[in-house]
N, C-alpha and C positions, 0 to 999 in steps of 0.2 A: 299416377303411373301412365306412361305413354302407351298408346294402342299398338299391338303387335299384329301384323297382317300376314306374316309367313312363319311356318313352323321353325325355320332356321333362326329367326329372331328370338322366338321363345326359348329355344335351346341355348342360344347365346346368353340370354338373361339368367337361365338356370345355372349355366356353367360359370358365369361371373356374377354371383349374387351381390346385392347391395349390402352395406354394413348392417342394416336392420335385419335382412334375411339371414345373414351369417349368425346374428345373435339368436334368432328364432331357431335355426338349425342346431346351434349348440345346446339350446334348452331341450330340444326334442330328441337328441341322440345321447348315447352313452358310449364312450370310447369309440366314436365314429359309427356306431350301429344304430339302426332304427328299430323301434319296438315292432314286434310281430303283430299280425292282424288279431291274433287271439288276445294279446295284451290290451290292445285298444278296445275290443269287445268286452273284456272283463272289466276295465276301468270305466267305460261308458255305462256298463250295467250297474255299477256301484254309484255313479254320479248323482242320480236323482235323490238318493238318501241324504246327501249332504247339501243339496241345493236350498231347502228351507232355511237351514242355519246360515248359509252364506248370504241369502237374501236378507235375513234379519240383521246380520252383522253389517252388511253394506248399507242397509237402511239407517242404522244407528250413525254410521260414518257420514252419510249424506245430511242427516239432520244437524249434526255438529258443523259441517262445512257450509251448508246452504242457509241455515237458520230460517226455515220457512215460516215459523210462527213469530217472527220478530215484530210483525205489525198486525197480528190477528190472534184469535183465540186458539188454544192448543187442542185441536180436535182432529180425530181420524174418522174415516168412514169405512164400514165393513159391508161387503156385498159379495154375491157370486154372479158369474156370467157363464152362459152355456157355450160350449164348443162342440160343433158337429163332428161326428165320426167320419173317417174316410171309408168309403165302401157302402155296403147295404146296411139295413137295420135288421135287428133280431126281434121279430114280433113276439108278443107275449105267448101266444099259443105254441109257437115253435120252441121258445125258451122253456116253457113248462114241460114240453115233451122231450127236451134235450136234443132237438133236431136243428142242425145248422145247414139251411138250404144252400148257402153259397160260401165259398172260401173268403170272399171279400168282407164278410160280416166280422166286426170286432166284437167278440163275445164278452170282453171284459168291461165294455161300456154298459150303460143302462138308460132307462127312460125317466124323464121328468116332465111335468106339466108347467110350461112357461106362460105367465100372464100375457105376453106379447105374441109368442109363437105357437101357443098350443103345445101339443105333445112333441117332445124332441128326444131323439136317441143320441146319446153322446156323453160328454163329460162336463163337470163343473169346475171352473177356476175360482177358488175362494180367495179373496183378496182384502187386505187392509191397506189403506192409502191415506196420505195427509189431506186434510181439508185446508188448502192454502193456495197461494198464487202459483206454486209449483207442485206437481203431483209426484210424490215419492212413494213407491211401493214399500211397505214395511214388513209385511208378512204375507205368505201365499201358500197354497196347497192345491193340488189337483186330485179330484176324486171322481168315481163314476157319478153320473148325473142324479141318481136317486138318493145320494147322501144329503140329509137335511142340513140347512144352513146353520141352525143353532147347534147341531151335533158337532160341526167342525169348528165353530167359533172359539170355544175356550182355548184350543191349542194355538190359534192365530193371535189371540189377545194376550198370551202368557208372557211374551218377551218384548213388549213395546217400549219405546223410550220413556224414561221416567216423566218427561214433560207433558205427556198426554193427559188431559183432564176430561175430555168428552169423547164418547164413542157414539157415532151416529149410525143407525141401521133402520131397515124397513121392519115390518111386523114379524117377519120370520125370525128375527132375533129377540123378539119380545117373549123371552123364555126364562124360567128361573135359573138355569145353569149359566146363561150368559150374564144375567144380572148379578149372580153371586160372584163371578170372576171379576166383574167391574167393581163391585163393592169392596172386594178383598184388596184391590190395587188402588182404592181411593178415587175411582173414576166414575163419572156420571154417564149412565146409558140413556140415550135419547132415541126412542123407537116409536114407530107408528103403533096406534092402539087397535085392538080388535073391536068389533061392533059396527053397527050401522052408521053410515055418514049422514049428515055432518055430526061430528063430535061436539059436545057442548061443555066439556069439563074445563076447569081453570087453566090447564096447561096447553090447550089446543093451539093458541096463537104462537106460543113459543115453539112448539113442536113443528108447526108449519114452516117457521123460518129455518129451523135446523133441517127439515126435510128438503127444502129447496137447496140448501148448501150441500147436502149429501148428493142429491141428484146432479147438481152442477159440477161436482168434483169427481166422485168415483164412477158414476154412470158415463160421464164424458170421457174419463180416462179409459174405461173399458173399450169404448168405441175407438179411441186413439190407438190403444194397444192392438186391437184387431186389424186396424188399418195399416199400421207400421209393419206388422208381421204377417199380413195377408191371411187372416183367419176369420174373415166374415163368412167365408164358405166353410169347408171342412178342414180339419187339421191334416198335416202331411204325414202323419204317423199312424201306426196301428199298435194297439196294446197299451196297457196302463204305464209300464215302465218307459217306453219310448215317448209316449205323449206327455207324461209327467216331465221327462227330461226336456222335451221341446218347449212346453209352456213355461215352466219355471226358469229354464235356461234363457228364454226370450226376455222374461222380466229382469233377470240378472244383467243381460246385455243392455236393457233399457237403463238400469241403474248406472252402469259403467258409462253409458252415453251421457247421462246427466252430469256425472263427475267430469268427464272430458270437456263438455261444453261449458260447464261452470269455470273450469280452469282456463279455458280459452276466452272467457268473457262473452260467450254467445248466449242467445235467447234460449231459455229452458222450456219453451212451449211451442215455438214456431220453427219449422224447418227440420224436425227430428227425423222424418222418414227419409228425406233427401240426404241428410248427414249420414245416416246409417248405411244407405245404399252406396255412398261415396267412400265409405271407410275401406 
């Protein structure tokens, strides 16, 4: 799109829309009328409930189109990453007393202790992604940061593609409920073990290889996701519904971007942020 330097130019473009804009307008209107603000608010409020299913459906579609496991093992990685809240933090003593010292505090978020960052007040983005040459999100959910990883895992693993044979995770997923879900679906759960290092059991070398694969894939994807959508700092939203819509919606946009670049014959790992900004 050409740059517009004067208000008159912008109005001229709006008055004489392109064929693409005419098509978008036709989809957004009914009998020539735009939806009211309340309609948008109501539909946006319901959107987060459908996003996990849409992410799963698009993930299945991308697996079929991109064939990420054509030259490697059929594995996925599961992990969570912390997203910082917008505004202040709600300290435990104030939460216990029911006191909200400042209106900027997001009272629906919570605390967690990160191995890298210490105590963090915010959200957890739980994610399952392919372990392959292209990172495809297959399942995701956003929760307050105090929700345990193994507590959220069963719902994420419930509707993965049938091709998945290995599920890779850190020791937070070394739990009976996660293992049971994997065994029911005929999948092998490979997770870090509890206890003092170094481990000396027979499977330690195999787990070390899988652990490197998990780190190189999902942890790298988490950093890429935060870079593309500018959430290395705080999220731009407040409240669970709005933040869930933002985080899961961003993942869905990422999936659509993968599909668009695949159909255009472009690289699926390089130039993604620039591609999105230029869209």
